[in-house]
C-alpha positions as CSV (number, residue, x, y, z in Angstrom):
1,X,0.0,0.1,0.0
2,X,1.3,3.4,-1.0
3,X,-0.3,5.4,2.0
4,X,2.7,5.8,4.1
5,X,5.4,6.5,1.4
6,X,2.9,8.9,-0.2
7,X,2.4,10.8,3.1
8,X,6.1,11.0,3.8
9,X,6.7,12.3,0.3
10,X,4.2,15.0,0.8
11,X,5.6,16.0,4.0
12,X,9.2,16.1,2.6
13,X,7.9,18.3,-0.2
14,X,6.4,20.7,2.3
15,X,2.9,19.9,1.1
16,X,1.7,19.5,4.7
17,X,-1.8,20.7,4.2
18,X,-2.2,18.3,1.2
19,X,-0.8,15.5,3.6
20,X,-3.4,16.4,6.2
21,X,-6.3,16.4,3.6
22,X,-5.0,13.1,2.2
23,X,-5.2,11.5,5.7
24,X,-8.8,12.8,6.0
25,X,-9.7,11.2,2.8
26,X,-8.3,7.8,3.9
27,X,-10.3,8.1,7.1
28,X,-13.7,9.2,5.4
29,X,-15.4,6.4,3.4
30,X,-17.6,9.0,1.7
31,X,-14.6,10.9,0.3
32,X,-13.1,7.7,-1.1
33,X,-16.3,7.4,-3.2
34,X,-15.3,10.5,-5.2
35,X,-13.4,10.3,-8.5
36,X,-9.7,10.5,-8.6
37,X,-10.0,14.2,-10.2
38,X,-12.4,15.3,-7.5
39,X,-10.1,13.8,-4.7
40,X,-7.0,15.5,-6.3
41,X,-8.9,18.8,-6.5
42,X,-9.8,18.7,-2.9
43,X,-6.0,18.0,-2.0
44,X,-4.8,20.9,-4.1
45,X,-7.5,23.3,-2.9
46,X,-6.6,22.6,0.7
47,X,-2.9,23.2,0.0
48,X,-3.5,26.5,-1.9
49,X,-6.0,27.7,0.8
50,X,-3.6,27.2,3.6
51,X,-0.6,28.7,1.8
52,X,-2.8,31.8,1.0
53,X,-3.8,32.0,4.7
54,X,-0.2,31.9,5.9
55,X,0.9,34.5,3.3
56,X,-2.0,36.8,4.5
57,X,-1.0,36.4,8.1
58,X,2.7,37.2,7.3
59,X,1.6,40.3,5.5
60,X,-0.7,41.4,8.3
61,X,2.1,40.8,10.9
62,X,4.6,42.9,8.7
63,X,2.0,45.7,8.4
64,X,2.0,46.4,12.2
65,X,-1.5,47.9,11.7
66,X,-2.5,50.0,14.8
67,X,-6.0,48.6,14.9
68,X,-7.6,45.1,14.0
69,X,-9.8,47.0,11.5
70,X,-11.6,45.8,8.3
71,X,-13.7,47.5,5.7
72,X,-16.7,45.2,6.8
73,X,-16.4,46.6,10.4
74,X,-16.6,50.4,9.3
75,X,-19.6,52.2,10.6
76,X,-21.4,53.8,7.7
77,X,-24.5,54.5,9.7
78,X,-23.0,57.3,12.0
79,X,-22.8,60.4,9.8
80,X,-19.1,61.2,9.2
81,X,-19.1,62.0,5.6
82,X,-17.8,58.6,4.5
83,X,-18.6,57.6,0.9
84,X,-19.4,54.0,1.2
85,X,-19.0,53.3,-2.5
86,X,-15.7,55.0,-2.7
87,X,-14.4,53.0,0.4
88,X,-15.4,49.8,-1.2
89,X,-13.8,50.7,-4.5
90,X,-10.6,51.5,-2.6
91,X,-10.9,48.1,-0.8
92,X,-10.7,46.5,-4.3
93,X,-7.2,47.7,-4.7
94,X,-7.1,49.4,-8.0
95,X,-5.8,52.6,-6.6
96,X,-2.8,50.5,-5.3
97,X,-2.2,49.0,-8.8
98,X,-2.4,52.6,-10.3
99,X,0.1,54.0,-7.5
100,X,-2.3,56.5,-6.3
101,X,-2.6,57.9,-2.8
102,X,-5.3,58.4,-0.2
103,X,-5.5,61.3,2.2
104,X,-7.9,60.8,5.3
105,X,-8.6,64.0,7.3
106,X,-11.1,64.8,10.1
107,X,-11.2,65.8,13.7
108,X,-9.9,63.7,16.6
109,X,-11.7,60.5,17.3
110,X,-13.9,60.5,14.1
111,X,-12.3,57.2,13.1
112,X,-9.5,58.2,10.6
113,X,-7.0,55.5,12.0
114,X,-9.7,52.9,11.8
115,X,-10.4,53.7,8.3
116,X,-6.8,53.8,7.3
117,X,-6.1,50.4,9.1
118,X,-9.3,48.9,7.4
119,X,-7.8,49.9,3.9
120,X,-4.4,48.5,5.0
121,X,-6.1,45.2,5.9
122,X,-8.0,45.1,2.5
123,X,-4.6,45.8,0.7
124,X,-3.0,42.8,2.6
125,X,-5.9,40.6,1.5
126,X,-5.3,41.7,-2.1
127,X,-1.7,40.6,-1.8
128,X,-0.1,43.9,-1.3
129,X,2.8,44.6,1.2
130,X,1.7,47.2,3.8
131,X,3.5,49.0,6.6
132,X,1.8,51.3,9.2
133,X,3.7,54.1,11.0
134,X,2.7,57.0,13.2
135,X,4.6,59.8,11.4
136,X,6.5,60.8,14.5
137,X,7.7,57.2,14.9
138,X,8.8,57.1,11.3
139,X,10.7,60.4,11.5
140,X,12.5,59.1,14.6
141,X,13.5,55.8,12.8
142,X,14.7,57.8,9.9
143,X,16.9,60.0,12.1
144,X,18.4,57.0,13.9
145,X,19.1,55.3,10.7
146,X,21.0,58.3,9.5
147,X,23.0,58.2,12.7
148,X,24.0,54.6,12.6
149,X,24.6,54.4,8.8
150,X,21.6,52.1,8.0
151,X,19.6,55.0,6.3
152,X,20.1,53.6,2.8
153,X,18.9,50.1,3.8
154,X,15.7,51.6,5.5
155,X,14.9,53.6,2.5
156,X,15.2,50.5,0.3
157,X,12.9,48.6,2.6
158,X,10.3,51.4,2.6
159,X,10.5,51.7,-1.2
160,X,9.5,48.1,-1.6
161,X,6.3,48.5,0.5
162,X,3.3,48.7,-1.7
163,X,1.3,50.7,0.8
164,X,2.9,53.0,3.3
165,X,0.4,54.3,5.9
166,X,1.4,57.4,7.8
167,X,-1.0,58.3,10.7
168,X,-1.1,61.4,13.0
169,X,0.3,63.6,10.2
170,X,0.7,67.2,11.5
171,X,0.5,66.6,15.3
172,X,3.7,68.5,15.5
173,X,5.9,70.6,13.1
174,X,8.2,68.9,10.7
175,X,11.7,70.3,11.0
176,X,13.7,70.9,7.9
177,X,16.1,67.9,8.7
178,X,13.0,65.8,9.2
179,X,11.4,67.1,6.0
180,X,14.5,66.2,3.9
181,X,14.4,62.6,5.2
182,X,10.7,62.4,4.6
183,X,11.1,63.7,1.0
184,X,13.5,60.9,0.3
185,X,10.8,58.3,1.4
186,X,8.0,60.1,-0.5
187,X,10.1,60.6,-3.7
188,X,11.1,56.9,-3.8
189,X,7.4,56.1,-3.8
190,X,6.1,58.8,-6.3
191,X,4.1,57.1,-9.1
192,X,5.6,53.7,-8.3
193,X,3.9,52.9,-4.8
194,X,1.1,54.2,-2.7
195,X,0.9,56.3,0.4
196,X,-2.0,56.8,2.7
197,X,-2.0,59.8,5.1
198,X,-4.2,60.3,8.0
199,X,-4.4,63.7,9.7
200,X,-6.5,65.9,11.9
201,X,-5.6,68.8,9.8
202,X,-7.2,69.7,6.5
203,X,-4.9,69.3,3.6
204,X,-4.7,73.0,3.0
205,X,-3.0,73.3,6.3
206,X,-0.2,70.7,5.7
207,X,2.1,73.1,4.0
208,X,2.5,75.2,7.2
209,X,3.4,72.2,9.3
210,X,6.6,71.6,7.2
211,X,9.0,74.4,8.4
212,X,10.9,74.6,5.0
213,X,8.5,75.9,2.3
214,X,10.6,74.5,-0.6
215,X,10.7,70.9,1.0
216,X,6.9,71.3,1.7
217,X,6.1,72.1,-2.0
218,X,8.1,69.0,-3.0
219,X,6.6,66.7,-0.5
220,X,3.0,67.8,-1.0
221,X,3.4,67.9,-4.8
222,X,4.2,64.1,-4.7
223,X,1.3,63.2,-2.3
224,X,-1.7,65.5,-3.0
225,X,-2.2,65.8,-6.8
226,X,-2.5,62.0,-7.3
227,X,-4.8,61.2,-4.3
228,X,-8.2,60.3,-3.3
229,X,-9.5,62.4,-0.4
230,X,-11.7,61.2,2.5
231,X,-12.7,64.2,4.4
232,X,-14.4,62.9,7.6
233,X,-16.4,65.1,10.1
234,X,-18.7,64.7,13.0
235,X,-18.6,63.6,16.7
236,X,-15.8,61.6,18.2
237,X,-16.8,58.0,17.9
238,X,-15.9,57.4,21.6
239,X,-18.5,60.0,22.5
240,X,-21.0,58.5,20.1
241,X,-20.6,54.9,21.6
242,X,-20.9,56.3,25.2
243,X,-24.2,57.9,24.3
244,X,-25.7,54.7,22.9
């Protein structure tokens, strides 16, 4: 009987999900009544499904999303200016394939980070590599990388990310040295990758946050003109939930 050698071969080939599915077929008389093609299809489907699941888990872990958010969990009932049709179009990922950006603005607590993380989650599910940062944390990492000589490696890693999410944009001023580092990151991504910005400030106020006007022009030119805008408004969601 070929059962044991076949299982051992599947394990050695790294087809562990297929091996488990094969064991289940051997133990289930009903499955053994299926045709060879049907049984083989079930084995291949199990292996493919589990591999896809593992890849998704790795992408989600790499993304470091701030919140366990998903598009399905977005509250469209509370009035916040969210365009449901646009959110669902963005979740399909075409904007990422076109290397466009998304700018999410609105007051504190309205749910900008949740929406940003939900779109990040959707991008992971579409097979894109995602990385979330609070802007202050990214600027610190860039500064440290310059100090220890790893700046080029960090830029290369960031340049390979399909979707870079920068949250809490504009909470504090961006100094000229920080703006130069940020421009390097943004310039590497312009028209080749996508960036999502979440900010309490309206886009018109972003220029003043960057202390060097020339660098501000360069950064915003690469971010704003190729972007979808989600302009949120309304009460803090924390306040809304407490009132329910």
